[in-house]
C-alpha positions as CSV (number, residue, x, y, z in Angstrom):
1,X,4.5,-19.8,32.1
2,X,5.6,-17.6,35.0
3,X,8.8,-17.1,36.8
4,X,9.9,-14.9,39.7
5,X,13.1,-13.0,40.5
6,X,14.4,-10.3,42.8
7,X,15.3,-6.9,41.4
8,X,18.8,-6.1,42.7
9,X,20.7,-3.7,40.5
10,X,18.8,-0.8,39.0
11,X,21.8,0.1,36.9
12,X,21.5,-3.2,35.1
13,X,19.5,-2.8,31.8
14,X,17.5,-6.0,32.5
15,X,16.5,-4.8,36.0
16,X,15.9,-1.3,34.7
17,X,13.4,-2.6,32.2
18,X,11.7,-4.8,34.8
19,X,11.5,-1.9,37.3
20,X,9.9,0.4,34.7
21,X,7.2,-2.3,34.1
22,X,6.9,-2.7,37.9
23,X,6.3,1.0,38.2
24,X,3.5,1.0,35.7
25,X,1.9,-2.0,37.4
26,X,2.2,-0.3,40.8
27,X,0.5,2.8,39.6
28,X,-2.4,0.7,38.3
29,X,-2.7,-1.4,41.4
30,X,-2.2,1.5,43.9
31,X,-3.6,4.6,42.2
32,X,-4.0,6.4,45.6
33,X,-0.3,6.2,46.5
34,X,1.7,6.6,43.3
35,X,4.7,7.9,45.3
36,X,5.1,4.5,46.9
37,X,7.1,3.1,44.0
38,X,9.5,6.1,44.1
39,X,10.2,5.3,47.7
40,X,10.9,1.7,46.8
41,X,13.3,2.9,44.1
42,X,15.2,5.0,46.7
43,X,15.5,2.1,49.1
44,X,16.8,-0.2,46.4
45,X,19.4,2.3,45.3
46,X,20.7,2.9,48.8
47,X,20.4,-0.8,49.9
48,X,24.1,-0.9,51.0
49,X,23.5,1.9,53.5
50,X,20.4,0.4,55.2
51,X,20.3,-1.9,58.3
52,X,17.5,-3.9,56.7
53,X,17.0,-5.6,53.3
54,X,14.4,-4.1,50.9
55,X,13.3,-7.0,48.7
56,X,11.4,-6.3,45.4
57,X,10.2,-9.6,43.9
58,X,8.6,-9.5,40.4
59,X,6.6,-12.1,38.6
60,X,7.3,-12.3,34.8
61,X,5.5,-14.1,32.1
62,X,7.3,-16.2,29.5
63,X,8.1,-13.1,27.4
64,X,9.7,-11.4,30.4
65,X,6.9,-8.9,31.0
66,X,6.3,-8.0,34.7
67,X,2.8,-9.2,35.7
68,X,3.1,-9.0,39.5
69,X,5.2,-7.4,42.3
70,X,5.7,-7.8,46.0
71,X,7.8,-5.6,48.3
72,X,9.1,-6.8,51.7
73,X,11.2,-5.2,54.5
74,X,13.4,-8.0,55.8
75,X,15.2,-7.6,59.1
76,X,17.9,-10.2,59.1
77,X,19.0,-9.9,62.7
78,X,15.4,-10.7,63.8
79,X,14.8,-13.2,60.9
80,X,11.5,-11.5,60.2
81,X,9.8,-9.7,57.3
82,X,7.1,-7.1,56.8
83,X,5.2,-7.3,53.6
84,X,4.2,-3.8,52.5
85,X,2.9,-4.3,48.9
86,X,1.8,-7.3,46.8
87,X,-0.2,-6.9,43.6
88,X,-0.7,-8.6,40.3
89,X,-1.6,-7.0,37.0
90,X,-5.2,-5.7,37.5
91,X,-6.0,-6.8,33.9
92,X,-5.3,-10.4,35.0
93,X,-6.3,-10.3,38.7
94,X,-8.3,-13.5,38.6
95,X,-5.7,-15.7,37.1
96,X,-3.9,-16.7,40.3
97,X,-0.8,-14.6,39.7
98,X,-1.2,-12.9,43.1
99,X,-1.4,-16.3,44.8
100,X,1.7,-17.6,43.1
101,X,3.5,-14.4,43.9
102,X,2.6,-14.7,47.5
103,X,3.8,-18.3,47.6
104,X,7.1,-17.3,46.0
105,X,7.5,-14.4,48.5
106,X,7.0,-16.8,51.4
107,X,9.4,-19.3,49.9
108,X,12.1,-16.7,49.3
109,X,11.9,-15.5,53.0
110,X,11.9,-19.1,54.3
111,X,15.0,-19.8,52.2
112,X,16.7,-16.8,53.9
113,X,15.9,-18.3,57.3
114,X,12.9,-16.1,58.2
115,X,10.8,-17.2,61.1
116,X,7.8,-15.2,60.2
117,X,6.1,-12.5,58.2
118,X,3.9,-9.6,59.3
119,X,1.6,-7.6,57.1
120,X,-1.4,-5.3,57.3
121,X,-4.9,-6.1,56.2
122,X,-8.1,-4.0,56.2
123,X,-10.4,-4.9,59.2
124,X,-13.3,-7.4,58.9
125,X,-15.2,-6.2,62.0
126,X,-18.4,-4.3,61.0
127,X,-17.8,-1.9,63.9
128,X,-14.6,-0.6,62.5
129,X,-15.4,-0.7,58.8
130,X,-16.8,2.6,57.6
131,X,-17.9,1.3,54.2
132,X,-20.2,-1.8,54.6
133,X,-19.7,-2.8,50.9
134,X,-16.0,-3.3,51.6
135,X,-16.6,-5.8,54.4
136,X,-16.9,-9.0,52.2
137,X,-13.9,-7.9,50.2
138,X,-11.9,-7.5,53.4
139,X,-13.0,-10.9,54.7
140,X,-12.1,-12.5,51.4
141,X,-8.6,-11.0,51.6
142,X,-8.1,-12.3,55.1
143,X,-9.4,-15.7,54.1
144,X,-6.9,-15.8,51.3
145,X,-4.0,-15.4,53.7
146,X,-5.5,-17.8,56.3
147,X,-5.2,-20.5,53.7
148,X,-1.4,-20.2,54.0
149,X,-1.6,-20.5,57.8
150,X,-1.5,-16.7,58.6
151,X,-3.5,-15.6,61.6
152,X,-4.9,-12.2,62.7
153,X,-2.9,-10.7,65.7
154,X,-5.1,-9.8,68.6
155,X,-4.6,-8.1,71.9
156,X,-2.5,-5.1,70.8
157,X,-3.2,-1.5,70.0
158,X,-2.0,-1.8,66.4
159,X,-5.6,-1.9,65.2
160,X,-6.9,0.8,67.7
161,X,-5.2,4.0,66.5
162,X,-5.3,5.1,62.9
163,X,-1.7,5.4,61.9
164,X,-0.8,8.9,60.5
165,X,1.8,7.2,58.3
166,X,-0.9,5.0,56.8
167,X,-3.3,7.8,55.7
168,X,-5.2,7.4,58.9
169,X,-6.7,4.0,57.9
170,X,-7.3,1.4,60.5
171,X,-5.6,-1.9,59.7
172,X,-5.2,-5.3,61.4
173,X,-1.9,-7.1,61.7
174,X,-1.5,-10.7,60.4
175,X,1.2,-13.1,61.3
176,X,2.4,-15.8,58.9
177,X,4.7,-18.4,60.5
178,X,6.0,-19.5,57.1
179,X,5.1,-23.1,57.7
180,X,6.3,-23.2,61.3
181,X,4.1,-23.6,64.4
182,X,1.9,-20.4,64.7
183,X,3.7,-19.0,67.8
184,X,4.9,-15.5,68.2
185,X,6.8,-14.6,71.4
186,X,6.2,-11.2,72.9
187,X,9.8,-10.0,72.9
188,X,10.1,-10.9,69.2
189,X,6.8,-9.1,68.3
190,X,7.8,-6.0,70.2
191,X,11.2,-5.9,68.4
192,X,9.8,-6.4,65.0
193,X,7.1,-3.8,65.5
194,X,9.7,-1.2,66.5
195,X,11.7,-2.0,63.3
196,X,8.6,-1.8,61.1
197,X,7.5,1.6,62.5
198,X,11.0,3.0,62.1
199,X,11.9,1.5,58.7
200,X,8.6,1.6,57.0
201,X,6.7,4.5,58.7
202,X,9.7,6.8,59.4
203,X,9.3,7.2,63.1
204,X,12.3,7.7,65.4
205,X,13.1,4.6,67.5
206,X,12.2,6.3,70.8
207,X,9.1,8.1,69.6
208,X,6.4,7.8,72.3
209,X,4.0,6.3,69.7
210,X,6.5,3.6,68.8
211,X,7.1,2.7,72.4
212,X,3.4,2.7,73.2
213,X,2.5,0.4,70.3
214,X,5.3,-2.0,71.0
215,X,4.4,-2.3,74.7
216,X,0.8,-2.9,73.8
217,X,1.8,-6.5,72.9
218,X,1.2,-7.8,76.4
219,X,0.4,-11.5,75.8
220,X,3.2,-14.0,75.6
221,X,3.0,-15.7,73.2
222,X,1.1,-13.1,71.2
223,X,-2.6,-13.9,71.0
224,X,-3.7,-15.1,67.5
225,X,-7.2,-15.3,66.3
226,X,-8.6,-18.6,65.3
227,X,-9.1,-18.8,61.6
228,X,-12.7,-18.0,60.7
229,X,-12.7,-19.8,57.4
230,X,-15.2,-22.5,57.5
231,X,-14.0,-26.0,57.3
232,X,-13.9,-27.6,53.9
233,X,-16.9,-29.6,52.9
234,X,-16.1,-33.2,53.7
235,X,-15.8,-35.6,50.9
236,X,-18.5,-38.3,51.0
237,X,-17.0,-41.5,49.6
238,X,-18.7,-44.7,48.6
239,X,-18.6,-47.7,51.0
240,X,-16.5,-49.9,48.7
241,X,-13.1,-48.3,48.1
242,X,-10.0,-50.0,46.8
243,X,-6.7,-48.3,47.5
244,X,-5.0,-46.6,44.6
245,X,-1.2,-47.3,44.4
246,X,0.9,-44.2,44.5
247,X,4.6,-43.9,43.6
248,X,6.6,-40.8,44.6
249,X,10.3,-39.9,44.7
250,X,10.7,-38.8,48.3
251,X,14.0,-37.0,47.5
252,X,12.6,-35.0,44.6
253,X,13.7,-31.8,46.3
254,X,17.2,-32.2,44.8
255,X,15.6,-30.3,41.9
256,X,14.9,-26.9,43.3
257,X,15.9,-23.6,41.6
258,X,15.7,-21.2,44.5
259,X,17.6,-18.4,42.9
260,X,14.8,-17.4,40.5
261,X,11.6,-18.4,42.3
262,X,11.1,-21.3,39.9
263,X,7.4,-22.1,39.9
264,X,7.9,-25.8,39.5
265,X,8.7,-26.1,43.2
266,X,9.0,-28.9,45.7
267,X,6.0,-27.6,47.6
268,X,3.9,-28.9,44.7
269,X,4.5,-32.5,45.7
270,X,4.0,-31.7,49.4
271,X,0.6,-30.1,48.7
272,X,-0.6,-33.0,46.6
273,X,0.4,-35.5,49.3
274,X,-1.5,-33.4,51.8
275,X,-4.5,-33.5,49.6
276,X,-4.3,-37.3,49.5
277,X,-4.3,-37.7,53.3
278,X,-7.2,-39.7,54.4
279,X,-7.9,-41.1,50.9
280,X,-7.6,-44.8,50.0
281,X,-4.0,-44.7,48.6
282,X,-1.1,-47.0,49.2
283,X,2.4,-45.8,48.6
284,X,4.6,-48.3,46.7
285,X,8.4,-48.3,46.9
286,X,10.3,-46.8,43.9
287,X,12.1,-49.1,41.6
288,X,15.0,-48.3,39.3
289,X,14.7,-49.0,35.6
290,X,17.3,-49.3,32.8
291,X,18.2,-46.2,30.7
292,X,17.1,-48.1,27.6
293,X,13.5,-47.2,28.5
294,X,14.5,-43.5,28.2
295,X,16.5,-43.9,24.9
296,X,13.6,-45.9,23.4
297,X,11.6,-42.6,23.5
298,X,14.3,-39.9,23.5
299,X,17.2,-39.3,21.1
300,X,20.3,-40.7,22.8
301,X,22.1,-37.5,22.1
302,X,19.7,-35.6,24.3
303,X,20.1,-38.1,27.1
304,X,23.9,-38.0,26.8
305,X,23.9,-34.3,26.7
306,X,21.9,-33.8,29.9
307,X,24.0,-36.4,31.7
308,X,27.3,-34.8,30.6
309,X,26.4,-31.2,31.2
310,X,24.8,-31.8,34.7
311,X,27.9,-33.8,35.7
312,X,30.1,-30.8,34.9
313,X,28.1,-28.2,36.8
314,X,28.6,-27.2,40.4
315,X,25.6,-27.0,42.8
316,X,25.2,-23.2,42.4
317,X,25.4,-22.9,38.6
318,X,22.2,-22.5,36.6
319,X,22.1,-22.5,32.8
320,X,19.2,-21.0,30.8
321,X,19.5,-21.5,27.1
322,X,20.0,-18.2,25.3
323,X,21.2,-19.1,21.8
324,X,19.3,-21.4,19.4
325,X,20.8,-22.9,16.2
326,X,18.2,-21.9,13.7
327,X,20.5,-21.3,10.7
328,X,23.5,-23.6,11.3
329,X,22.5,-26.5,13.5
330,X,25.5,-28.5,12.2
331,X,28.0,-26.1,13.9
332,X,27.8,-26.9,17.6
333,X,29.8,-24.8,20.0
334,X,32.6,-26.5,22.0
335,X,31.3,-25.7,25.5
336,X,28.5,-27.9,26.8
337,X,26.9,-24.9,28.5
338,X,26.6,-23.2,25.1
339,X,24.9,-26.2,23.5
340,X,21.8,-26.0,25.7
341,X,19.8,-24.3,22.9
342,X,20.4,-27.3,20.6
343,X,18.3,-29.4,23.0
344,X,15.9,-26.9,24.6
345,X,12.6,-25.4,23.3
346,X,12.6,-22.2,25.5
347,X,14.5,-19.8,27.7
348,X,13.0,-20.6,31.1
349,X,13.7,-24.3,31.6
350,X,17.1,-24.4,33.5
351,X,19.9,-26.9,33.7
352,X,21.5,-27.5,37.1
353,X,23.7,-30.2,38.5
354,X,20.7,-32.2,39.7
355,X,18.5,-32.0,36.7
356,X,19.6,-35.3,35.1
357,X,19.3,-37.2,38.4
358,X,15.9,-35.7,39.2
359,X,14.6,-36.4,35.7
360,X,15.8,-40.0,35.7
361,X,14.2,-40.5,39.1
362,X,10.9,-39.1,37.8
363,X,11.1,-41.6,34.9
364,X,11.5,-44.4,37.5
365,X,8.4,-43.1,39.3
366,X,6.4,-43.4,36.1
367,X,7.7,-46.8,35.2
368,X,7.2,-48.2,38.7
369,X,3.6,-47.1,38.5
370,X,3.2,-48.4,34.9
371,X,4.5,-51.8,36.0
372,X,1.8,-51.9,38.7
373,X,-0.9,-51.4,36.0
374,X,0.7,-54.0,33.8
375,X,0.6,-56.4,36.7
376,X,-3.1,-55.9,37.2
377,X,-3.7,-52.7,39.3
378,X,-6.9,-50.9,38.2
379,X,-5.3,-47.5,39.0
380,X,-1.8,-46.3,39.8
381,X,-0.6,-42.8,40.3
382,X,2.9,-41.5,39.4
383,X,3.5,-38.4,41.4
384,X,6.3,-37.2,39.1
385,X,8.5,-34.2,39.7
386,X,9.9,-32.7,37.4
387,X,7.0,-33.2,35.0
388,X,7.5,-34.4,31.5
389,X,4.8,-33.9,28.9
390,X,6.6,-31.1,27.0
391,X,9.7,-33.1,26.4
392,X,9.9,-34.2,22.8
393,X,12.1,-36.9,21.3
394,X,15.1,-34.7,20.9
395,X,14.3,-31.5,23.0
396,X,13.4,-30.6,26.6
397,X,11.4,-27.6,27.7
398,X,8.4,-26.3,29.6
399,X,10.0,-27.5,33.0
400,X,10.2,-31.0,31.5
401,X,13.3,-33.0,30.7
402,X,12.2,-36.6,30.0
403,X,8.7,-37.4,29.0
404,X,7.5,-39.6,31.9
405,X,4.0,-40.2,30.4
406,X,5.4,-41.2,27.0
407,X,8.1,-43.4,28.4
408,X,5.4,-45.2,30.5
409,X,3.1,-45.5,27.5
410,X,5.9,-46.9,25.4
411,X,6.7,-49.4,28.1
412,X,3.0,-50.5,28.3
413,X,2.7,-50.7,24.5
414,X,4.8,-53.9,24.5
415,X,1.7,-55.6,26.0
416,X,-1.1,-54.0,23.9
417,X,-2.4,-50.7,22.5
418,X,-2.2,-47.6,24.7
419,X,-4.3,-44.4,24.7
420,X,-2.5,-41.4,26.2
421,X,-5.0,-38.7,27.3
422,X,-3.4,-35.3,28.2
423,X,-5.7,-33.1,30.4
424,X,-3.0,-30.6,31.5
425,X,-3.8,-27.0,30.5
426,X,-0.9,-27.0,28.1
427,X,-0.7,-29.1,24.9
428,X,1.0,-32.5,25.3
429,X,3.4,-31.7,22.5
430,X,6.0,-34.2,23.7
431,X,3.8,-37.3,23.3
432,X,2.5,-35.9,20.0
433,X,6.0,-35.6,18.7
434,X,7.1,-39.0,20.0
435,X,4.1,-41.1,18.8
436,X,3.2,-39.0,15.7
437,X,4.0,-41.8,13.3
438,X,2.8,-44.7,15.4
439,X,-0.5,-46.5,15.4
440,X,-0.1,-48.5,18.6
441,X,-0.3,-45.4,20.9
442,X,-3.1,-42.9,20.4
443,X,-2.4,-39.5,21.8
444,X,-5.3,-37.1,22.7
445,X,-4.9,-33.7,24.2
446,X,-7.4,-31.1,25.5
447,X,-5.7,-27.8,26.2
448,X,-5.5,-24.0,25.9
449,X,-5.4,-22.8,22.3
450,X,-1.7,-22.6,21.1
451,X,-2.4,-19.1,19.8
452,X,-2.2,-18.0,23.4
453,X,-0.9,-20.9,25.4
454,X,2.5,-22.6,25.7
455,X,4.0,-24.4,23.7
456,X,2.3,-22.1,21.0
457,X,3.7,-24.0,17.9
458,X,1.7,-27.2,18.3
459,X,-1.7,-28.4,19.5
460,X,-3.9,-27.3,16.6
461,X,-6.8,-29.5,15.6
462,X,-5.5,-30.3,12.2
463,X,-2.5,-32.1,13.6
464,X,-3.7,-35.7,13.1
465,X,-0.5,-37.8,12.8
466,X,1.5,-39.0,9.8
467,X,2.3,-42.3,8.1
468,X,1.1,-45.2,10.2
469,X,0.1,-42.7,12.8
470,X,-2.3,-40.8,10.6
471,X,-5.6,-40.4,12.6
472,X,-4.0,-41.5,15.8
473,X,-3.2,-38.1,17.2
474,X,-6.1,-35.8,18.2
475,X,-6.2,-32.3,19.6
476,X,-8.9,-30.2,21.1
477,X,-7.6,-26.6,21.5
478,X,-9.9,-24.4,23.5
479,X,-10.2,-20.6,23.7
480,X,-11.2,-19.1,27.1
481,X,-13.6,-19.0,28.8
482,X,-13.7,-22.7,29.6
483,X,-15.9,-23.7,32.6
484,X,-16.9,-27.1,33.8
485,X,-19.8,-27.6,31.4
486,X,-17.7,-26.7,28.3
487,X,-14.7,-28.8,29.3
488,X,-16.9,-31.8,30.0
489,X,-18.7,-31.4,26.7
490,X,-15.3,-31.6,24.9
491,X,-14.2,-34.5,27.1
492,X,-17.4,-36.3,26.0
493,X,-16.3,-35.8,22.4
494,X,-12.8,-37.1,23.0
495,X,-13.6,-40.2,25.0
496,X,-15.6,-42.0,22.3
497,X,-12.6,-41.5,20.0
498,X,-10.5,-43.2,22.6
499,X,-13.0,-46.0,23.0
500,X,-13.0,-46.8,19.3
501,X,-9.3,-47.3,19.5
502,X,-9.9,-50.2,21.9
503,X,-6.7,-49.7,24.0
504,X,-5.6,-52.2,26.6
505,X,-4.2,-49.4,28.8
506,X,-4.9,-45.8,29.5
507,X,-2.2,-43.2,30.5
508,X,-3.6,-39.9,31.8
509,X,-1.3,-36.8,31.9
510,X,-2.9,-34.9,34.8
511,X,-2.5,-31.2,35.2
512,X,-4.2,-29.2,37.9
513,X,-3.4,-26.1,35.9
514,X,-6.8,-26.5,34.3
515,X,-8.3,-25.3,37.6
516,X,-9.6,-21.7,38.1
517,X,-6.9,-19.5,39.5
518,X,-3.8,-21.2,38.1
519,X,-1.2,-18.6,37.2
520,X,-0.2,-20.4,34.0
521,X,-3.7,-21.2,32.6
522,X,-7.0,-19.5,31.6
523,X,-9.5,-22.3,32.3
524,X,-12.0,-22.1,35.1
525,X,-12.4,-25.8,36.1
526,X,-13.8,-26.2,39.7
527,X,-13.4,-29.1,42.1
528,X,-16.8,-30.3,41.0
529,X,-15.6,-30.3,37.4
530,X,-12.5,-32.3,38.4
531,X,-14.7,-34.9,40.2
532,X,-16.7,-35.3,37.0
533,X,-13.6,-35.6,34.9
534,X,-12.3,-38.4,37.2
535,X,-15.6,-40.2,37.1
536,X,-15.7,-40.2,33.3
537,X,-12.1,-41.5,33.2
538,X,-13.0,-44.2,35.7
539,X,-16.0,-45.4,33.7
540,X,-13.8,-46.2,30.8
541,X,-13.0,-49.4,32.7
542,X,-9.4,-49.5,31.6
543,X,-6.2,-50.2,33.6
544,X,-5.2,-46.6,34.1
545,X,-1.9,-44.9,34.9
546,X,-2.2,-41.3,36.1
547,X,1.0,-39.3,35.6
548,X,1.4,-35.9,37.3
549,X,2.2,-33.0,35.1
550,X,1.4,-29.3,35.8
551,X,-0.5,-27.2,38.3
552,X,1.2,-24.2,40.1
553,X,-1.4,-22.8,42.5
554,X,-0.7,-24.4,45.9
555,X,-4.2,-24.6,47.1
556,X,-5.4,-26.0,43.8
557,X,-2.9,-28.8,44.1
558,X,-4.2,-29.8,47.5
559,X,-7.9,-29.6,46.9
560,X,-7.6,-30.7,43.3
561,X,-5.8,-33.9,44.2
562,X,-8.2,-34.6,47.0
563,X,-11.3,-34.3,44.8
564,X,-9.9,-36.0,41.7
565,X,-8.6,-39.1,43.5
566,X,-11.6,-39.4,45.8
567,X,-13.9,-39.4,42.8
568,X,-11.6,-41.8,41.0
569,X,-11.5,-44.3,43.9
570,X,-15.3,-44.0,44.4
571,X,-16.7,-44.1,40.9
572,X,-15.2,-47.2,39.5
573,X,-17.3,-49.3,41.8
574,X,-20.5,-47.4,41.0
575,X,-21.4,-48.7,37.6
């Protein structure tokens, strides 16, 4: 798991520790300018005296270790930012941490009302690149930012003169509109450029160089280069496609923890929906279901606690469990806020005033989609947020509050046996706990090995169920590396187990965090791998409910959803 937060007070022990780790990471990521982190420290310490806001955002893993940093100059009067540094731990550079950190940085600025972000990138023009071997690297970096809608700025002299404050390296300027229309007015550009050269590079405001560069932005609006990234390969679908029913809570954004850069963010749903555009899907209206479906799966004390504590909180309060009743669980503190550890598995799943409402709504999404399958739909998709597969009978955790997949599986089990297949990167501990003693719902999970992956204390291969449920729980924990071929081989071991159970329904807990580049996972599944996973699931021939769980790399959510559901829709007619 990963979370983000800004470093504000270097006199605070927690921020001191984080800044020390950020310093070490900075030296590893930027070995040629080690003094840069000292300047960041000076700016943070004299923040109150500055006419701009220096923002240091850090990414921390679940143990609180800093694994990524970004540093931005934010000019509030112009509603514009300048990104100076962004880096992830070089030891884990391929794990998508940098992408998640960039997304969090953009989201933080947008929440502050920013209209855009400027930053430097090395040039991708062979005529201005002295080292030909760096050219593909430079182009890849620009392509990364282009995926977020950023565009190279053209028509100014920013990229003509090597800047003496930038070690005389040529750079190009990129403009990110932060989700707005890609339009930068000349007056705004000139004003922001002046502020950057003064605040970041130390020039005087009336320095001839500052005036010259600002005035070199002559176009209005500023000319932006067309993205050079090739268009995505079109998906070729079969001729006989039946729409897949999709259910989504359109007001899921009530659950958004902005203050700490919470990675389970509203943008996840927006990106998945963007990926589904043009595919044969039909949205079905959300229905409301009785609380009895929740208490049939979860301890009523957990349900009552979440309802009561959320009702008491104001909209700005966030509770993270800190104290856990290991030795005296019978002695509960009086304050509801202090009881969070009695019902939560970790320290990074928050409670806010909207958590209960959002979690109940997510349950309704899953049950509405389950009802469609029970009524005869071949496939339905519950685009749930928040997710649910880490929620056990009496505890919540892992960004999950109520177990949407398990509640839907229990609902379907009234009409026949159900197989619940979890293909999220993290173990489906919630369903395992809930159904561990039952023989009418078989739980199967393929996931990162719990020696290294959350939830760490469950998901081992020898956990097979108990009592009536003995033999009806199966786990396939996998150590990295896991590519398409290895994952599909394991899936081909799991599916015969599922078939022998002869279920009437299949519930799939879907996590796009198995894809290469997810910041919370270590698997390397490609879009081709996802297509093959979907095809194998479709060929089971079962009425199937897909329930959305994890996945925290924005691009993966879009292209992953596109490829998975395109293959799902196409392949069940191809037998």
